[in-house]
C-alpha positions as CSV (number, residue, x, y, z in Angstrom):
1,M,147.8,184.2,104.3
2,R,148.5,181.3,106.7
3,D,152.1,180.1,107.0
4,E,151.1,176.7,105.6
5,T,149.7,178.2,102.4
6,V,152.7,180.5,102.0
7,A,155.1,177.6,102.7
8,R,153.3,175.5,100.1
9,N,153.5,178.3,97.5
10,Y,157.2,178.7,98.1
11,A,157.8,174.9,98.0
12,E,155.9,174.7,94.7
13,A,158.0,177.5,93.2
14,L,161.2,175.7,94.2
15,F,159.8,172.3,93.0
16,E,159.2,173.8,89.6
17,S,162.9,175.0,89.6
18,G,164.0,171.5,90.6
19,L,162.1,170.0,87.7
20,K,163.6,172.5,85.3
21,H,167.1,171.8,86.5
22,D,166.4,168.0,86.8
23,A,167.4,168.2,90.5
24,V,164.2,167.6,92.4
25,E,165.7,165.2,94.9
26,E,169.0,167.2,95.2
27,F,167.0,170.3,96.1
28,A,165.0,168.2,98.7
29,L,168.2,167.1,100.3
30,A,169.6,170.6,100.3
31,L,166.5,172.2,101.8
32,G,166.3,169.3,104.3
33,T,169.8,170.1,105.4
34,V,168.9,173.7,106.0
35,A,165.8,172.7,107.9
36,V,167.8,170.3,110.1
37,L,170.4,173.0,110.7
38,L,167.7,175.4,111.8
39,D,166.2,172.7,114.1
40,E,169.5,171.7,115.7
41,N,171.2,175.1,115.9
42,P,169.1,177.7,117.8
43,D,171.8,180.4,117.3
44,F,171.6,180.0,113.5
45,R,167.8,180.0,113.6
46,L,167.8,183.1,115.8
47,F,170.3,184.8,113.5
48,L,168.2,184.2,110.4
49,E,164.9,185.1,112.1
50,T,165.7,188.2,114.1
51,P,164.8,191.5,112.6
52,R,167.9,193.0,114.4
53,V,170.2,191.6,111.8
54,D,170.2,193.3,108.4
55,A,169.0,191.2,105.5
56,T,172.2,191.9,103.6
57,D,174.3,190.4,106.4
58,K,172.0,187.3,106.6
59,K,172.3,186.8,102.9
60,R,176.1,187.1,103.0
61,V,176.3,184.5,105.8
62,V,173.9,182.1,103.9
63,R,176.1,182.5,100.8
64,E,179.3,181.8,102.8
65,V,177.9,178.9,104.7
66,F,176.0,177.1,101.9
67,S,177.8,178.0,98.6
68,G,179.5,174.9,97.2
69,R,177.7,172.7,99.7
70,I,174.2,172.9,98.3
71,P,172.9,173.8,94.8
72,A,173.2,177.5,93.9
73,Q,169.5,177.6,93.1
74,V,168.6,176.6,96.7
75,V,171.1,179.2,98.1
76,N,169.4,181.8,95.9
77,F,166.0,180.6,97.1
78,I,166.9,181.0,100.7
79,Q,168.1,184.5,100.0
80,V,164.7,185.3,98.4
81,T,163.0,184.0,101.6
82,I,165.2,186.5,103.5
83,D,164.3,189.3,101.1
84,K,160.6,188.5,101.5
85,H,160.9,188.1,105.3
86,R,159.8,184.4,105.0
87,Q,163.0,182.7,106.4
88,R,161.1,181.8,109.6
89,I,159.0,179.3,107.6
90,L,162.0,177.6,105.9
91,R,161.3,174.4,107.9
92,A,157.7,174.4,106.8
93,I,158.8,175.0,103.2
94,S,161.1,172.0,103.5
95,R,158.3,169.7,104.7
96,E,156.0,170.9,101.9
97,Y,158.7,170.4,99.4
98,A,159.4,166.9,100.6
99,G,155.6,166.2,100.2
100,L,155.7,167.4,96.6
101,V,158.7,165.2,95.9
102,D,156.9,162.2,97.4
103,E,153.8,162.9,95.3
104,H,156.0,163.3,92.2
105,F,157.7,159.9,92.7
106,N,154.5,158.2,94.0
107,R,155.9,157.5,97.4
108,A,154.1,157.1,100.7
109,H,155.7,157.4,104.2
110,V,154.1,154.7,106.4
111,D,154.4,154.5,110.2
112,V,154.9,150.9,111.3
113,S,154.7,150.0,115.0
114,V,155.9,146.6,116.2
115,A,156.4,144.9,119.5
116,R,160.0,143.9,118.9
117,P,162.9,145.0,116.7
118,M,162.9,143.6,113.2
119,D,165.8,142.7,110.9
120,D,166.3,144.6,107.6
121,A,164.9,141.8,105.5
122,T,161.6,141.8,107.4
123,I,161.4,145.6,107.1
124,E,162.0,145.3,103.4
125,D,159.4,142.6,103.0
126,I,156.9,144.8,104.9
127,G,157.8,147.7,102.6
128,H,157.1,145.5,99.5
129,R,153.7,144.3,100.9
130,L,152.7,147.9,101.8
131,S,153.7,149.1,98.4
132,A,151.5,146.5,96.7
133,M,148.6,147.3,99.1
134,L,148.9,151.1,98.7
135,G,149.7,151.2,95.0
136,K,152.7,153.5,95.9
137,T,156.3,152.9,96.9
138,A,155.9,152.6,100.7
139,I,158.7,153.9,102.9
140,P,158.3,152.3,106.2
141,H,159.3,154.1,109.4
142,V,159.5,151.4,112.1
143,R,158.9,152.1,115.8
144,V,159.2,149.5,118.5
145,Q,156.4,149.6,121.0
146,P,156.6,146.7,123.4
147,E,153.0,147.4,124.7
148,L,151.6,146.0,121.4
149,L,152.7,142.5,122.7
150,G,152.9,141.2,119.1
151,G,151.7,141.8,115.6
152,I,151.9,145.1,113.7
153,V,150.1,148.5,113.5
154,V,150.4,150.4,110.2
155,R,149.4,154.1,109.7
156,S,149.3,155.5,106.2
157,G,147.9,159.0,106.2
158,D,144.5,158.9,108.0
159,T,144.2,155.1,107.7
160,I,145.3,152.7,110.5
161,Y,145.6,149.0,110.0
162,D,145.8,147.4,113.5
163,G,147.0,143.8,113.5
164,S,148.5,143.9,117.0
165,L,148.1,141.1,119.5
166,R,146.9,143.7,122.0
167,R,144.0,144.7,119.6
168,R,143.0,141.1,119.0
169,L,143.0,140.3,122.7
170,E,140.8,143.4,123.3
171,R,138.4,142.3,120.6
172,M,138.2,138.8,122.1
173,R,137.6,140.4,125.6
174,R,134.7,142.4,124.2
175,Q,133.2,139.4,122.4
176,V,133.3,137.3,125.7
177,L,131.7,140.2,127.6
178,A,129.0,140.6,125.0
179,R,128.2,136.9,125.1
180,Q,128.1,136.9,128.9
181,R,125.7,139.9,128.9
182,S,123.5,138.3,126.2
183,G,123.5,135.0,128.2
184,A,122.6,136.8,131.4
185,T,119.6,138.5,129.8
186,R,117.9,135.2,128.8
């Protein structure tokens, strides 16, 4: 089985537990915390992933580090991944779990590129407009890209809405060139 499929299966199991305990978002935050720790702390990641360290020792450290900080069900879940030798895909499980949470709450993460920084009110307005357009609660992730010159580029999944000034100027340039070519052929 591919890691993505396995990660999805584990995420679904934890998600069901989250629903059962009415703690879907709490579990997401906890699993996200673990994923960030694995990303930012190579020593901890190596400790969990190396076969040289006994699973019992890994589980003890996980219990000591996370007990009281994240839900017990998530601590137990991490220990199960250690038992099943799946701890190396915890970050992928976290991503899959976050996707399940977004589906459950009908949310969509949307990449928004703009030429200049925007204030919070404008970002909120864009979020509302995108929510209406997508039929989901849009969570905009804004990136400043001065090369756009002006306007906005929105990416939601595989769909891109390009309202940038750069794109409009490029379209105008192609229209002028097409007119020049068609005029030259007469």
